[in-house]
C-alpha positions in Angstrom: 97.9 87.9 85.9 100.3 88.7 89.1 99.5 87.7 92.7 100.5 89.6 95.6 100.2 89.1 99.4 102.4 89.9 103.1 102.5 87.5 105.6 102.5 88.7 109.5 102.6 86.7 113.0 100.2 88.1 116.0 102.1 89.3 119.1 101.1 86.8 120.5 99.7 82.9 120.3 96.0 82.3 119.7 93.9 79.5 119.0 92.6 79.2 115.4 89.3 77.8 116.6 89.4 81.8 119.2 90.4 83.6 115.9 86.9 81.7 113.9 84.6 82.6 117.0 86.1 86.2 117.6 85.9 86.3 113.2 82.8 84.7 112.7 79.7 86.6 111.7 81.8 89.8 112.4 80.5 93.1 110.1 80.8 96.6 110.7 78.8 99.6 109.2 79.8 103.3 108.7 78.2 105.9 107.1 80.4 108.1 104.7 80.0 112.5 103.6 80.5 113.0 100.4 79.1 116.1 99.1 75.5 116.1 100.0 75.1 112.5 100.1 75.4 110.4 103.1 76.3 106.9 102.2 76.1 103.9 104.3 79.4 101.2 103.9 79.5 97.5 104.8 83.0 95.7 106.1 82.5 92.1 107.3 84.6 88.5 107.4 82.4 85.9 105.1 82.7 82.4 104.4 85.6 81.9 107.3 86.1 77.8 106.4 89.1 74.9 108.1 91.3 73.1 105.6 93.0 71.3 107.0 95.3 73.3 109.8 94.4 76.7 108.3 91.6 78.9 109.1 90.6 80.2 105.7 88.0 83.4 104.9 87.7 86.9 102.9 87.3 90.0 104.3 85.3 92.5 102.1 84.6 96.0 102.2 83.2 98.8 100.4 84.5 101.5 98.9 83.5 104.4 96.9 85.2 106.0 93.9 84.2 109.5 92.5 83.8 109.5 88.7 83.1 112.6 86.2 80.4 111.9 83.7 79.8 114.4 81.6 80.6 117.2 84.6 78.7 115.7 86.6 80.5 113.9 89.5 78.9 110.9 90.7 79.6 107.8 93.5 80.5 104.9 92.6 80.3 101.4 95.4 82.3 98.5 94.6 82.9 95.9 97.7 86.1 95.0 97.5 87.1 91.0 98.5 90.7 89.7 99.7 91.6 86.4 100.7 93.6 85.7 104.3 94.4 82.3 106.2 95.7 81.8 109.5 97.3 78.9 110.6 100.0 78.7 113.0 104.1 77.0 112.9 106.1 76.1 115.9 103.8 78.0 118.6 103.5 81.2 116.2 100.2 82.3 115.0 101.0 83.5 111.2 98.2 85.7 108.8 98.6 85.8 105.0 96.4 88.3 103.3 96.0 87.6 99.5 97.0 91.7 99.0 99.4 94.6 97.3 101.3 95.4 100.3 99.7 98.8 101.6 95.7 97.2 101.1 97.3 94.1 103.1 98.6 96.0 106.3 95.2 97.4 106.8 93.1 94.4 106.7 95.9 92.6 108.5 95.1 95.6 111.3 91.5 95.7 111.2 91.6 91.4 111.8 94.3 91.7 114.6 92.1 94.9 116.4 89.0 92.4 116.1 91.0 89.2 117.4 93.0 91.0 120.2 91.7 94.7 120.7 94.6 97.5 121.3 97.5 98.1 118.5 100.3 95.8 118.1 98.1 92.8 118.2 99.4 92.5 114.2 102.7 93.0 113.2 105.1 92.3 110.2 106.7 88.8 109.6 110.9 89.6 108.5 112.8 88.1 106.4 116.7 88.2 107.4 118.9 89.9 105.1 121.4 87.2 105.3 118.4 84.8 104.0 117.7 86.4 100.9 121.2 87.0 100.3 121.7 83.3 101.0 119.2 82.6 98.7 121.0 84.5 95.5 124.0 83.2 96.5 122.8 79.6 96.4 121.6 79.6 92.9 122.9 83.7 91.1 121.7 82.8 87.7 117.8 82.9 89.3 117.8 86.4 90.5 116.4 88.4 87.9 116.6 91.4 90.5 117.8 92.7 93.7 118.0 96.0 95.6 119.4 97.3 98.7 118.6 99.8 101.0 119.6 101.1 104.3 122.4 102.5 102.0 125.8 104.8 104.3 126.3 106.5 100.9 125.4 110.1 100.9 122.4 111.0 99.2 121.7 107.2 98.1 118.8 106.1 99.2 118.5 102.8 97.4 121.1 100.2 94.9 120.0 98.3 92.3 121.3 95.1 90.4 119.8 94.0 87.6 119.9 92.4 84.2 123.6 92.0 83.3 125.0 94.1 86.3 123.9 90.8 87.9 126.6 88.8 86.6 129.3 91.6 87.8 129.8 89.6 91.0 132.5 92.6 92.2 130.0 95.1 91.7 127.6 92.5 93.7 130.0 92.8 96.4 130.3 96.0 97.0 126.8 97.3 97.2 127.0 94.5 99.8 129.4 96.6 101.9 127.2 99.9 101.5 123.8 98.1 102.1 121.8 95.5 103.1 119.3 93.2 100.6 115.6 94.5 100.8 114.0 93.1 97.5 115.0 90.1 95.1 113.4 88.5 92.0 114.2 85.7 91.4 112.9 82.1 89.4 112.1 79.0 91.5 112.6 76.4 89.2 111.0 74.3 91.6 107.7 75.5 91.4 108.4 76.9 88.2 107.9 80.5 88.8 109.1 83.9 89.0 109.2 85.3 92.5 109.8 88.6 94.1 109.8 88.6 98.4 111.2 92.1 100.2 112.6 91.2 103.9 109.0 92.4 105.2 107.7 90.0 103.5 106.3 91.3 101.0 105.3 88.3 98.0 104.7 89.0 94.6 104.7 86.0 92.1 104.2 87.3 88.2 104.1 84.0 86.7 100.6 82.7 85.7 98.7 81.4 88.8 95.8 80.9 90.8 95.3 81.1 94.3 95.6 78.7 96.0 98.3 77.2 94.0 100.0 81.1 95.7 99.0 80.0 99.1 100.5 76.4 98.9 103.8 78.5 97.3 103.6 80.2 100.2 103.3 77.8 102.9 105.8 75.6 101.5 108.3 77.9 100.3 108.5 81.4 102.0 106.4 80.5 105.8 110.0 78.2 106.0 112.4 81.3 105.2 111.1 83.9 107.7 112.8 84.9 111.1 112.2 83.5 114.2 111.7 84.4 118.0 
């Protein structure tokens, strides 16, 4: 099972106790129209829990999926539950959402609005091009895929190296002249995991792993790579 998540940071430091106070028992109902039906949907924060220096929780949101059954349009409801945690590192309040990046963005934005009303409360954490470059060059045999963006070649948005092409150091250095490393897939032998990592801190684990181990890996391995102010 592939697990993915994204790391964010709050624009201002907020103590975890205050975050817990603002998120506790938060819920919001909304009514959406589907055809002639009005469907009541719920979003809420549940199961807040302090574990060591982390504030864990679940963000749940009701969704509607239209389906067709024997020519009849039906609306099926389901509840998506997404884990998240807040922590503090070096005076910065961090948020990690265990979801694919688009969903993680939406959840982070909503949590930010609850904690600090107004736009821009939560922003993406960043990992520099130089950090990803060092990650690859420190153990190139472990790298499986590299994507480059900000490419200055006409009509080319991205460049990629994978498989045998990664052994071609000349090609790698040529690509470095024309773009920046955006995404790396590598084998982290210390942890026995195959990991995908982007500059905007999207983390994907391609190995079999449970959510708690994933969180511990992010804290131990990914957070230290993040750019500091």
